[in-house]
Every structure is written in structure tokens, then in C-alpha cells.
C-alpha positions in Angstrom: 99.9 109.5 113.1 103.4 107.9 112.7 103.3 104.2 111.9 106.0 101.6 111.3 106.8 100.1 108.0 105.2 96.7 107.4 102.1 95.1 106.1 98.6 95.9 107.2 96.7 93.1 108.8 93.0 92.9 107.8 90.9 90.8 110.2 87.4 89.8 108.9 85.1 87.8 106.8 86.4 85.9 103.8 84.0 84.1 101.4 82.7 83.6 98.0 80.6 86.3 96.3 77.9 85.5 93.7 76.7 88.6 92.0 73.6 88.5 89.8 72.3 91.5 87.9 68.7 91.5 86.7 66.4 94.2 85.2 63.9 93.6 88.0 63.5 90.9 90.7 60.6 88.7 89.9 57.4 88.4 91.9 56.7 85.2 93.8 56.2 82.3 91.5 57.9 84.1 88.5 61.3 84.1 87.0 63.8 86.6 85.6 66.7 86.4 83.3 70.2 87.2 84.7 71.9 89.9 82.6 75.3 89.5 84.2 76.9 87.1 86.7 80.1 87.3 88.6 81.7 84.8 91.1 84.6 86.0 93.0 86.5 86.4 96.3 84.3 88.4 98.7 83.4 89.2 102.2 84.0 92.5 103.9 87.5 91.6 105.2 88.6 90.3 101.8 87.2 93.4 100.0 89.1 95.7 102.4 92.3 93.7 102.0 92.1 93.7 98.2 91.4 97.4 98.1 94.4 98.2 100.3 96.6 96.0 98.1 95.4 97.7 95.0 96.3 101.0 96.5 99.8 99.8 97.0 100.0 98.7 100.6 101.1 95.1 101.5 98.3 93.2 103.3 98.1 90.1 105.4 94.5 88.6 105.6 93.2 86.9 108.7 90.0 85.0 108.3 88.3 81.6 107.9 87.4 79.5 104.9 85.9 76.0 104.7 87.9 73.1 103.4 85.6 72.7 100.4 86.2 73.4 96.7 84.8 77.0 96.9 87.4 77.6 99.6 90.1 76.4 97.3 89.0 78.9 94.6 88.7 81.8 97.0 92.1 81.2 98.5 93.7 81.0 95.1 92.1 84.3 94.2 93.4 85.9 97.3 96.9 84.7 96.5 96.6 86.0 92.9 95.5 89.4 94.4 98.9 89.6 96.2 97.5 89.0 99.7 99.5 87.2 102.4 97.3 84.3 103.4 99.2 82.4 106.1 96.6 83.8 108.5 93.6 82.3 106.7 92.3 79.2 108.4 90.8 76.3 106.5 88.2 74.9 108.9 87.8 71.2 108.6 84.2 70.1 107.6 83.0 73.7 107.2 81.4 75.3 104.1 82.9 78.5 102.9 80.7 81.5 103.4 78.5 82.5 100.5 77.2 86.0 99.8 74.6 86.5 97.1 74.3 90.0 95.7 71.1 90.6 93.8 71.3 93.9 91.8 68.4 95.5 89.9 68.8 98.0 87.1 69.3 101.4 88.7 71.6 100.1 91.5 69.0 98.7 94.0 70.6 95.7 95.6 69.7 92.9 98.1 72.2 90.8 99.9 71.7 87.2 101.0 74.4 86.0 103.4 75.1 82.4 104.3 77.9 82.7 106.9 78.1 79.4 108.8 79.3 79.8 112.4 82.5 77.8 111.8 83.6 80.4 109.3 83.8 83.1 112.0 87.1 83.7 113.7 88.0 82.5 117.2 90.6 83.8 119.5 92.7 80.7 118.8 92.6 81.5 115.1 93.9 85.0 115.8 96.6 83.6 118.1 97.7 81.2 115.4 98.2 84.2 113.1 100.6 85.9 115.6 103.4 86.2 113.0 101.1 88.2 110.7 100.7 90.9 113.5 104.4 91.1 114.6 105.5 93.8 112.2 102.0 95.2 111.3 101.8 98.9 110.3 98.1 98.7 110.6 95.4 96.3 112.0 92.0 96.7 110.4 89.2 95.1 112.4 86.0 94.2 110.6 83.4 93.9 113.4 81.1 91.3 112.0 83.4 88.8 113.8 82.8 87.6 117.4 84.0 90.0 120.1 86.4 87.6 121.6 88.3 87.3 118.3 88.2 91.1 117.8 89.7 91.6 121.2 92.4 89.0 120.6 93.4 90.8 117.4 93.4 94.2 119.1 95.7 92.8 121.8 98.0 91.5 119.0 98.3 94.9 117.3 101.7 96.6 117.9 101.4 99.7 120.1 102.5 102.0 117.2 100.3 100.4 114.5 97.4 102.3 113.0 94.3 100.5 114.5 91.1 100.7 112.5 87.6 99.4 113.4 84.8 99.1 110.9 81.2 98.3 111.9 79.1 98.0 115.0 80.4 96.9 118.4 79.8 93.1 118.8 79.3 93.4 122.6 79.8 95.9 125.5 83.2 94.5 126.5 84.5 94.8 122.9 83.0 98.2 122.6 85.0 99.5 125.6 88.2 97.8 124.4 87.9 99.4 120.9 87.1 102.9 122.2 90.2 102.7 124.4 92.5 101.5 121.7 91.5 102.2 118.1 92.8 105.3 116.3 90.2 105.2 113.5 86.5 104.2 113.7 84.3 103.8 110.7 80.6 103.0 110.7 77.5 103.3 108.5 74.4 105.1 109.6 72.8 102.1 111.4 76.1 101.0 113.0 76.9 104.5 114.2 73.5 104.5 116.1 74.6 101.3 117.9 77.8 103.0 119.0 75.9 105.9 120.6 72.8 103.9 121.7 70.4 105.9 119.6 68.9 106.0 116.1 70.5 108.7 113.9 68.3 110.9 111.7 70.0 113.5 109.6 73.4 115.2 109.4 73.1 116.9 112.7 72.7 113.6 114.5 75.6 112.1 112.6 77.8 115.1 113.5 76.9 114.8 117.2 77.6 111.1 117.2 80.9 111.5 115.4 82.1 114.2 117.9 80.9 112.0 120.9 82.9 109.0 119.6 85.9 111.2 118.8 85.9 112.4 122.4 85.6 108.8 123.7 89.0 107.7 122.3 89.5 107.4 118.5 91.4 110.2 116.9 89.5 109.9 113.6 85.8 109.0 113.3 84.3 108.5 109.8 80.5 108.0 109.7 78.2 107.6 106.8 75.6 110.4 106.7 73.4 108.7 104.1 72.6 110.8 101.1 74.7 113.6 102.5 77.9 111.6 102.1 80.5 110.7 104.7 81.4 112.9 107.7 85.0 112.6 109.1 85.7 114.2 112.5 89.2 114.2 114.0 91.2 115.6 116.9 94.4 117.5 116.2 97.4 117.0 118.5 96.5 120.2 120.3 93.0 119.0 121.0 91.1 121.1 118.4 88.3 119.1 116.7 87.9 119.4 112.9 85.6 117.9 110.4 85.2 117.3 106.7 82.0 116.4 104.9 82.6 114.5 101.6 79.5 114.1 99.4 78.8 111.0 97.5 81.0 111.3 94.5 80.8 110.0 90.9 77.8 109.0 88.9 74.7 107.0 90.0 75.9 103.7 91.3 75.7 100.5 89.4 75.9 98.5 92.6 76.5 100.1 96.1 78.0 96.9 97.4 81.6 97.4 98.7 81.5 101.2 99.0 82.1 101.1 102.7 84.9 98.6 102.3 86.7 100.9 99.9 86.2 103.8 102.2 87.9 101.9 105.0 90.8 100.8 102.8 91.5 104.1 101.2 91.2 106.0 104.5 93.7 103.7 106.2 96.2 103.7 103.3 96.1 107.5 103.1 96.7 107.9 106.8 99.5 105.3 106.7 101.1 107.5 104.0 100.9 110.6 106.2 97.9 112.4 104.8 95.9 114.6 107.1 92.4 113.2 107.9 90.6 115.7 105.7 92.7 114.7 102.7 92.3 111.0 103.6 88.5 111.5 103.7 88.4 112.7 100.1 90.6 109.8 99.0 88.1 107.5 100.7 85.2 109.1 99.0 86.9 108.8 95.6 87.6 105.1 96.2 84.0 104.5 97.1 82.8 106.3 93.9 85.0 104.1 91.7 83.8 100.9 93.5 80.1 101.6 93.1 80.5 102.2 89.4 81.0 98.5 88.7 79.0 95.3 89.5 79.9 93.5 92.8 81.7 94.5 95.9 85.1 93.6 94.7 87.1 96.8 94.2 89.2 97.7 91.1 91.1 100.7 92.3 94.0 102.5 90.6 95.9 104.7 93.0 96.4 107.5 90.5 92.7 107.5 89.5 91.7 107.6 93.2 94.0 110.6 93.8 92.9 112.4 90.6 89.2 112.1 91.4 89.7 113.1 95.1 91.7 116.3 94.1 89.3 117.2 91.3 86.2 116.9 93.4 87.7 118.7 96.4 88.9 121.6 94.2 85.5 122.1 92.6 83.9 122.4 96.0 82.8 118.8 96.6 80.1 118.5 93.9 78.7 115.0 94.2 76.2 112.9 92.4 
């Protein structure tokens, strides 16, 4: 998949994450002490952008923040993370999205999302960020955004850019546009069922769905297979279909938040650097393992550590947790 040199453009949610770790969530009318608390730049789009930057690829972020003090803090964090933020809109009168991650001992988490409608992208927002797309090596589309904005970003992607979609299709029109254009499609178990109009139950269903989607347009399809790990299916230039099943790597998770975002980021960066999809899938699995070993969805990825873990796990036959 040859791609031009230039930044990746990540299009998606930007907000503030509040992460609270407790031993156990209290019953109604009771209270619980918070063991650890983190407040940081968050949202799936921002997490993916930060992960790609940590893996050494320049990134431009396209998203929406409110014009409130939390938005000031989030934008400052994005800048300190090395992200290009000229494509981040400050919506007048809007409150910045807030995501509350409640994590119990043992890694069970619950996510509360306050994403005001004004913090979702519009087609006009995407058009205003046209300069960010001009030399893009990749355009990564996080599909929690309205379909009209996703389609606008897809239209802005250079023809030779690596186009990546993550999530469920927002609407039928966007679904067809994505299948006709994206090179890489990533979805979790529930989202994958929405792509193929059916609930998936087990690895056999995931394999069938991945092959169906791969035949529909994308060259690489990476689907979560639940406890079985992630299944990546791809078409080689001659038309042969291959697959790689990467188990869940690493130790039991501290917090599973952000694992999928790290998968998207590492998969994209590996492909941009010329890795074959099978190798890229192991890089993605390693990045996810390193992310879930810490509290909160914000990644802290070291490229050498990702590569070391990916190679080590692959060589020993994919032993996972």
C-alpha cells in the first residue's frame, strides 16, 4: 500500500477524560473512596491521534471543542502532545465533551459520555480544515461523528492516502461511501455486526463477517473477536485472501479503555511504514496490550517496546493472556 509522505489526519471526537478508579462501585445511596483520579485529553479521535504521534508519525487532529476553560486545557494538552491542531474547531457557546471512565479493581469499567451535539463535526468544519488534508499520508475516520462530516472528510482525502475507518456506519449512505473508498476497516464485535446486518457470535461469525467486508471493498479488515483477540483479513494484490488471528496480549487489563484506539493507530502506522497486514496486526495487538496495562484510555506507547512485544509474542506462537 504505497502512501505519500506527510501527516496523518485523524477525524473524530476530542474531549476531556475524567478517570476514577475505585475498589468497587457503591450501591444506590452509598459512597466509595476514589483510589486514583486522572483528568486528561480524551475522546476516541484524540486517543488515536496521540497514539500515532507517540509511534512517530506526524498527526493533524480534526475535531470540535467548546470555548470553555476545559476546552482550553484540552487544546493545550494536544499541542504539548505534538499534534497539529489548526483543524480543531472551538465552538462558541458549547461545552467541551466530557467522558467519565469508572474503573473497578480487576479492570471492569463503565463509561459515562456527555457529548453535546455542538461538539460533533459538521461538513463545514471539515471543509475549514482543508489545508490539513492537502498532503495527508493517511486519513483516519472515527465513525461516532455524523455521516455528513465523515463523507466530507472522505472526499477530502488524497486519492493515494491510506484511508482508515473505525467504528460502525453512521447511516446507509455513509456505509456505501466508506466501503467504496476506505482501504482499512476496523470495528469491535458489536460494530462489526452492524456492518453486516447481523449479531456476531463467536470466531466463525467474525471470520465470515471480515471476509464479507473485505470482499466489499476494503483491502484490510480488522475485527475484534472478543476473548479470542483480533482477526485481521486482507486481500493480496493477486486477489488471495489471508488472515491473522492475534490473541489478547499482555497481562490482565487494569483498564480496557482505549485498547481499540491503540489498535487503529498502530495498525495504521505499521501499514504506512510498509509492513504487511499480518505484521501490522501484531503491532496493533502489542499496542493494545500496553494501553490496557494503565489507567485511562490515553496511550503511552514507546515504538521500540511495541515492536519488541509484537515480535516476542508472535515468535512464541501468539500466547496471550
